C-alpha positions in Angstrom: 108.9 176.3 -86.3 110.9 179.0 -84.6 109.1 179.7 -81.3 111.8 182.1 -80.0 110.6 184.7 -82.6 107.0 184.4 -81.3 108.0 184.4 -77.7 109.9 187.7 -78.1 107.0 189.3 -80.0 104.6 188.2 -77.2 106.8 189.5 -74.5 107.5 192.8 -76.3 103.8 193.4 -76.8 103.0 192.4 -73.3 105.4 194.9 -71.7 105.4 197.6 -74.3 101.9 197.4 -75.7 98.8 195.9 -74.2 100.0 195.5 -70.6 101.7 198.9 -70.2 99.0 200.8 -72.0 96.5 200.1 -69.3 98.9 200.2 -66.3 99.1 204.0 -65.8 95.5 205.2 -65.8 93.6 207.7 -63.8 92.0 204.8 -61.9 95.5 203.4 -61.0 96.6 206.8 -59.8 93.6 207.0 -57.3 94.4 203.4 -56.2 98.0 204.4 -55.6 96.9 207.4 -53.5 94.6 205.1 -51.5 97.5 202.7 -50.8 99.8 205.5 -49.7 97.0 207.0 -47.5 96.2 203.7 -45.8 99.9 202.8 -45.3 100.9 206.1 -43.9 97.7 206.3 -41.8 98.5 203.0 -40.2 102.1 204.0 -39.6 101.0 207.2 -37.9 98.5 205.4 -35.7 101.1 202.9 -34.6 103.6 205.7 -34.1 101.2 208.1 -32.3 99.2 205.8 -30.1 102.0 205.1 -27.6 102.6 208.8 -27.3 98.9 209.4 -26.7 98.6 206.9 -23.9 102.0 207.6 -22.5 100.9 210.1 -19.9 102.3 213.4 -18.9 105.9 212.2 -18.6 105.8 211.0 -22.2 104.1 214.1 -23.5 106.7 216.3 -21.8 109.5 214.3 -23.5 107.8 214.5 -26.9 107.0 218.2 -26.5 110.6 219.0 -25.5 111.5 218.7 -29.2 110.1 222.2 -29.6 113.1 223.5 -27.7 114.9 223.4 -31.0 112.4 225.9 -32.4 112.8 228.2 -29.4 109.6 227.2 -27.7 110.4 226.5 -24.1 106.9 226.3 -22.7 103.9 224.0 -23.0 105.8 220.9 -23.7 103.3 218.6 -22.1 100.4 220.1 -24.1 102.3 220.0 -27.4 103.4 216.4 -26.7 99.8 215.4 -26.1 98.7 217.2 -29.3 101.5 215.5 -31.3 100.2 212.0 -30.1 96.6 213.0 -30.8 97.4 214.4 -34.3 99.4 211.3 -35.2 96.7 208.9 -33.9 93.5 210.6 -34.9 95.1 212.1 -38.0 96.3 208.6 -39.1 92.7 207.3 -38.8 91.2 210.2 -40.7 94.0 209.8 -43.4 93.0 206.2 -44.0 89.4 207.2 -44.7 90.3 210.3 -46.6 88.3 212.5 -44.3 89.3 216.2 -43.9 92.3 215.5 -46.0 93.8 218.9 -46.3 93.9 220.0 -42.6 94.8 216.4 -41.5 97.8 216.1 -43.8 98.9 219.7 -43.0 98.9 218.9 -39.3 100.6 215.5 -39.8 103.2 217.2 -42.0 103.7 220.0 -39.4 104.2 217.4 -36.7 106.7 215.5 -38.8 108.6 218.7 -39.6 109.1 219.3 -35.9 110.4 215.7 -35.6 112.7 216.4 -38.6 114.2 219.5 -37.0 114.7 217.7 -33.7 116.4 214.7 -35.4 118.6 217.0 -37.5 119.8 218.7 -34.3 120.5 215.5 -32.3 121.7 213.1 -35.0 125.2 212.4 -36.2 124.3 212.5 -39.9 121.8 211.8 -42.6 120.8 208.4 -41.4 119.7 209.9 -38.1 117.1 212.1 -39.8 116.4 210.2 -43.0 113.1 208.7 -41.8 111.3 211.9 -40.8 112.7 213.5 -44.0 111.1 210.7 -46.1 107.8 210.9 -44.2 107.7 214.7 -44.6 108.2 214.3 -48.4 105.4 211.8 -48.6 103.0 214.1 -46.6 104.0 217.0 -48.8 103.1 214.9 -51.9 99.8 214.0 -50.3 99.1 217.6 -49.5 99.6 218.6 -53.1 97.9 215.5 -54.7 94.8 215.4 -52.6 93.0 212.4 -51.3 92.1 210.8 -54.6 88.7 209.4 -55.6 88.6 206.6 -53.1 88.0 208.9 -50.1 85.2 210.2 -48.0 86.0 213.7 -48.9 85.5 212.9 -52.6 82.2 211.1 -51.8 81.0 214.1 -49.8 81.7 216.5 -52.7 79.3 214.6 -55.0 
């Protein structure tokens, strides 16, 4: 018996038929959004918490990125707000609570970081990370939180 023929048929059906047919469903899309939300939320918490507890000197340093936007005042306040938005926003993002304003503020904070990195870096690799994160947040802003979120539960 020629098993190679049956093996090829099985593999073809597995990857082009039964398996792939059920791979991209609405349920998997919402699961994907949950994974992105949790991953980015944790990243923002770990990124923002040191800023939040860093004190006035750290806040002033973080807020000084606004110099590149022509804002030369309130650096301590804006630095504190950046740490708060990243930490609290990351937590809210994980749970999918107040998704639209949270993602908008996270995206805005990352855009300031992107502008700062573009101005101080030597090339693309210097600002690639905030560019990538801003694209992810823009996608989340457009896509919404998905079904596995508190916002979705609250709407029911």
